[in-house]
C-alpha positions as MATLAB code, in Angstrom:
seq = 'MNYKYDVVNYDKNIPATIMYLNLSSDTHKTELQWHREPELVYVIEGNTECLCNGDSTNVSPGDFILFNSEDVHLVRPVSGESSKLLCINFSFEYIRMFCKSIDSVVFDIERYAGVKKEIIEILNEIAAIDTEGDYSSLVLISLINKIYYILLSKCMCFRRSANTLTAPKRDFSYAKTAIAYINENFKREIPLDEISSVVNLSPSYFSKYFKNVTQVSFSEYLANLRLENAVQDMLNNNATVSAAAMENGFANVKSFITQCKKVYNCTPAQYKKRITKRASI';
ca = [
      16.765  -25.599  -16.924;
      15.818  -26.397  -13.341;
      14.052  -29.641  -12.525;
      14.290  -29.178   -8.784;
      11.751  -27.655   -6.480;
      11.137  -24.139   -7.839;
      11.154  -21.033   -5.663;
       8.729  -18.371   -6.864;
       9.560  -14.706   -6.241;
       6.892  -12.029   -6.033;
       6.568   -8.454   -7.172;
       6.543   -6.452   -3.948;
       3.405   -4.626   -5.078;
       1.332   -7.539   -6.392;
       0.381  -10.611   -4.284;
       1.206  -13.030   -7.112;
       3.757  -13.588   -9.856;
       2.318  -12.821  -13.305;
       4.147  -13.990  -16.438;
       3.315  -13.793  -20.132;
       4.942  -16.592  -22.129;
       5.247  -17.233  -25.844;
       6.144  -20.874  -26.443;
       6.781  -22.804  -29.635;
       6.702  -26.559  -30.136;
      10.007  -26.075  -31.997;
      11.623  -25.704  -28.596;
      10.740  -29.155  -27.314;
      10.023  -29.173  -23.586;
      10.868  -32.042  -21.232;
      10.804  -29.945  -18.088;
       8.694  -31.192  -15.205;
       8.428  -28.803  -12.289;
       6.697  -28.375   -8.973;
       6.603  -25.663   -6.357;
       4.807  -24.761   -3.191;
       2.624  -22.109   -4.806;
      -0.567  -22.951   -6.719;
      -0.247  -21.946  -10.375;
      -2.885  -20.972  -12.900;
      -2.078  -21.186  -16.623;
      -4.462  -19.389  -18.989;
      -4.153  -20.094  -22.706;
      -4.511  -16.890  -24.750;
      -3.532  -18.374  -28.114;
      -2.683  -21.856  -29.405;
      -3.638  -25.304  -28.173;
      -1.528  -26.314  -25.197;
      -0.684  -29.675  -23.650;
      -0.683  -29.656  -19.862;
       0.677  -32.603  -17.920;
      -0.347  -32.749  -14.260;
       0.565  -35.609  -11.944;
       0.905  -37.959  -14.892;
      -2.368  -37.016  -16.600;
      -2.303  -35.115  -19.905;
      -4.922  -32.524  -20.891;
      -5.130  -30.290  -23.949;
      -6.198  -26.771  -23.003;
      -7.763  -24.623  -25.737;
      -7.518  -20.828  -26.128;
      -9.805  -19.068  -23.663;
      -9.481  -21.843  -21.080;
      -7.134  -22.474  -18.162;
      -5.761  -25.155  -15.880;
      -4.965  -24.840  -12.173;
      -2.026  -26.690  -10.633;
      -2.245  -27.098   -6.887;
       0.683  -26.856   -4.492;
       3.361  -29.506   -5.216;
       1.602  -30.814   -8.353;
       4.186  -32.208  -10.776;
       3.396  -30.400  -14.017;
       4.512  -29.487  -17.508;
       3.101  -26.994  -20.027;
       3.956  -26.960  -23.746;
       2.290  -26.235  -27.102;
       0.856  -29.224  -28.941;
       3.060  -30.471  -31.754;
       3.379  -28.027  -34.651;
       1.812  -25.077  -32.819;
       2.758  -22.069  -30.714;
       1.117  -20.885  -27.508;
       0.687  -17.538  -25.805;
       0.120  -18.054  -22.091;
      -0.706  -16.051  -18.996;
       0.770  -17.748  -15.922;
      -0.081  -16.728  -12.379;
       1.711  -18.122   -9.322;
      -0.267  -17.406   -6.169;
       1.415  -16.410   -2.915;
       1.086  -18.922   -0.079;
       1.990  -16.332    2.517;
      -0.556  -13.853    1.210;
      -3.287  -16.496    1.267;
      -2.245  -17.437    4.801;
      -3.405  -14.037    6.046;
      -6.949  -15.137    5.202;
      -6.641  -18.927    5.529;
      -4.333  -20.192    8.292;
      -4.719  -23.804    7.135;
      -3.504  -23.155    3.582;
      -0.825  -25.886    3.866;
      -3.574  -28.516    4.004;
      -5.739  -26.987    1.264;
      -6.237  -27.719   -2.425;
      -8.496  -25.873   -4.847;
     -11.102  -27.741   -6.895;
     -12.317  -25.563   -9.776;
     -15.126  -27.996  -10.601;
     -16.610  -27.856   -7.114;
     -19.250  -25.257   -8.027;
     -20.881  -24.599  -11.393;
     -19.995  -21.274  -12.934;
     -16.676  -20.825  -11.104;
     -14.587  -21.457  -14.187;
     -16.536  -18.868  -16.178;
     -16.044  -16.297  -13.412;
     -12.304  -16.850  -13.333;
     -12.000  -16.770  -17.140;
     -13.705  -13.378  -17.234;
     -11.122  -12.062  -14.746;
      -8.252  -13.633  -16.691;
      -9.432  -11.926  -19.866;
      -9.267   -8.601  -18.037;
      -5.752   -9.338  -16.775;
      -4.586  -10.379  -20.250;
      -5.883   -7.085  -21.688;
      -4.042   -4.838  -19.213;
      -1.152   -2.718  -20.444;
       1.409   -3.816  -17.867;
       3.678   -0.887  -18.796;
       1.097    1.622  -17.598;
       1.934    3.731  -14.565;
      -0.984    2.444  -12.500;
      -1.519   -1.015  -13.993;
      -0.501   -2.665  -10.713;
      -3.581   -1.163   -9.021;
      -5.885   -2.978  -11.439;
      -3.844   -6.179  -11.242;
      -4.035   -6.206   -7.431;
      -7.806   -5.868   -7.606;
      -8.218   -8.648  -10.164;
      -5.824  -11.046   -8.431;
      -7.699  -10.521   -5.180;
     -10.949  -11.395   -6.970;
      -9.417  -14.723   -7.987;
      -8.224  -15.305   -4.408;
     -11.744  -14.631   -3.168;
     -13.288  -17.126   -5.602;
     -10.715  -19.826   -4.798;
     -11.096  -19.443   -1.024;
     -14.863  -19.025   -0.921;
     -15.901  -21.570   -3.554;
     -13.054  -23.949   -4.428;
     -11.286  -24.766   -1.189;
     -11.146  -28.296    0.198;
      -8.752  -30.197    2.440;
      -6.236  -32.731    1.186;
      -7.225  -35.405    3.664;
     -10.954  -34.895    3.415;
     -12.726  -38.190    2.810;
     -15.222  -36.676    0.376;
     -12.816  -34.833   -1.889;
     -11.683  -36.107   -5.252;
      -8.593  -33.930   -5.362;
      -6.240  -36.261   -3.503;
      -3.209  -37.239   -5.589;
      -3.725  -40.407   -7.632;
      -0.056  -41.388   -7.448;
       2.926  -40.966   -5.162;
       5.213  -38.442   -6.874;
       7.921  -38.287   -4.234;
      10.012  -40.838   -6.164;
       9.626  -38.867   -9.403;
      10.735  -35.631   -7.753;
      13.835  -37.290   -6.319;
      14.649  -38.983   -9.629;
      14.186  -35.842  -11.741;
      16.361  -33.782   -9.401;
      19.073  -36.440   -9.602;
      18.853  -36.641  -13.403;
      19.126  -32.854  -13.638;
      22.320  -32.856  -11.602;
      23.945  -35.772  -13.419;
      22.671  -35.838  -17.031;
      26.082  -34.846  -18.408;
      27.433  -38.285  -17.537;
      26.130  -41.811  -17.996;
      23.266  -42.695  -15.630;
      22.528  -46.444  -15.708;
      19.019  -47.615  -14.878;
      20.373  -49.507  -11.862;
      21.850  -46.287  -10.491;
      18.766  -44.090  -10.799;
      16.469  -46.822   -9.475;
      18.700  -47.290   -6.435;
      18.553  -43.548   -5.749;
      14.805  -43.861   -5.133;
      15.108  -47.359   -3.615;
      12.992  -49.116   -6.241;
      13.752  -52.126   -8.397;
      14.841  -51.227  -11.959;
      11.782  -52.875  -13.535;
       9.327  -51.174  -11.161;
      11.063  -47.795  -11.522;
      10.864  -48.015  -15.335;
       7.092  -48.572  -15.250;
       6.585  -45.960  -12.547;
       8.671  -43.282  -14.298;
       6.885  -43.727  -17.619;
       3.521  -43.548  -15.856;
       4.481  -40.175  -14.352;
       6.310  -38.543  -17.268;
       4.677  -40.383  -20.205;
       8.118  -41.224  -21.614;
      10.657  -43.853  -20.628;
      13.606  -42.973  -18.393;
      16.043  -43.328  -21.310;
      13.908  -41.104  -23.559;
      13.509  -38.476  -20.840;
      17.264  -38.412  -20.290;
      17.960  -38.188  -24.033;
      15.482  -35.309  -24.432;
      17.021  -33.441  -21.509;
      20.472  -33.810  -23.036;
      19.124  -32.706  -26.397;
      17.534  -29.524  -25.052;
      20.709  -28.519  -23.229;
      22.907  -29.370  -26.215;
      20.922  -27.303  -28.709;
      20.780  -24.420  -26.217;
      24.587  -24.534  -26.013;
      24.707  -24.259  -29.797;
      22.243  -21.379  -29.843;
      23.445  -19.408  -26.821;
      27.139  -20.282  -26.563;
      27.888  -20.939  -30.243;
      29.111  -24.451  -29.377;
      29.945  -26.811  -32.214;
      27.866  -29.935  -32.750;
      30.695  -32.066  -31.386;
      31.266  -29.905  -28.307;
      27.542  -29.680  -27.533;
      27.225  -33.464  -27.734;
      30.216  -34.163  -25.500;
      29.350  -31.494  -22.917;
      25.801  -32.730  -22.437;
      26.167  -36.442  -21.933;
      25.771  -37.905  -25.413;
      27.989  -40.916  -26.038;
      29.010  -39.500  -29.422;
      27.997  -36.989  -32.086;
      25.966  -39.609  -33.944;
      23.656  -40.192  -30.971;
      23.115  -36.404  -30.664;
      22.211  -36.138  -34.345;
      19.919  -39.192  -34.128;
      18.001  -37.763  -31.141;
      17.719  -34.352  -32.817;
      16.270  -35.920  -35.958;
      13.843  -37.928  -33.834;
      12.516  -34.875  -31.962;
      12.948  -32.005  -34.431;
      13.104  -33.877  -37.759;
      16.428  -32.254  -38.633;
      20.107  -32.300  -37.690;
      21.454  -30.037  -34.906;
      23.041  -27.724  -37.484;
      19.772  -27.482  -39.419;
      17.864  -26.832  -36.198;
      20.217  -23.987  -35.251;
      19.880  -22.462  -38.710;
      16.079  -22.679  -38.574;
      15.798  -21.074  -35.120;
      18.385  -18.376  -35.924;
      16.598  -17.483  -39.140;
      13.244  -17.247  -37.367;
      14.702  -14.982  -34.681;
      16.060  -12.581  -37.293;
      12.685  -12.102  -39.033;
];
């Protein structure tokens, strides 16, 4: 898992990265990410929780959410459900050919009535395309360009504009630094004093700030990150419960089991059995 600034790579033929994801709430997601490219997430099936800059929104099937450049975001199915998603990362450099000031731009979908409906109609077409077809890229290029046209002609506004409501509500620079540090060091003990000093905030202020951004406490975020990596070691590397706990920062096996029961309502061994059985069906 990568909690640092993400680099998005593009298909040489299509001016965007298009991904189809099938997610399950059984694979609990802690991951917060951000990248330079705006990202559109369209929900095909299943109710989906989308966290953006500290605010949580549930997105229903047939609807989408747009994350602007550098937005700190997270996408996961609501508890007990699965989601099928279409994710599109737009190319900054491609947009720059038509908008030289793209670095100072954000897109506000609510700026004009009817824009969301227009984009949803295009997304439905994209979702229906057989991507294995010999000439599917021709249709995808056309549809992606339609979305670019709508965003640039109807949704564009400047970050520092006095009359825009799209300016960030919070400063996320501290969160980005903290998450990157946690990602690099979660396999060892990270005291609150240490992580707060990394971002030059007092421990008490950092605790409140971090929970405001991620919606969980620092200790819970760290425990969930360790849990996800530990269970992945069991699933992908056939690690024992003890080895997975020790290799991923848990103080002991008991704390690993306790966190697993808290998140997944079962022990690590039971979780592995459940996921393995589902994969074999």
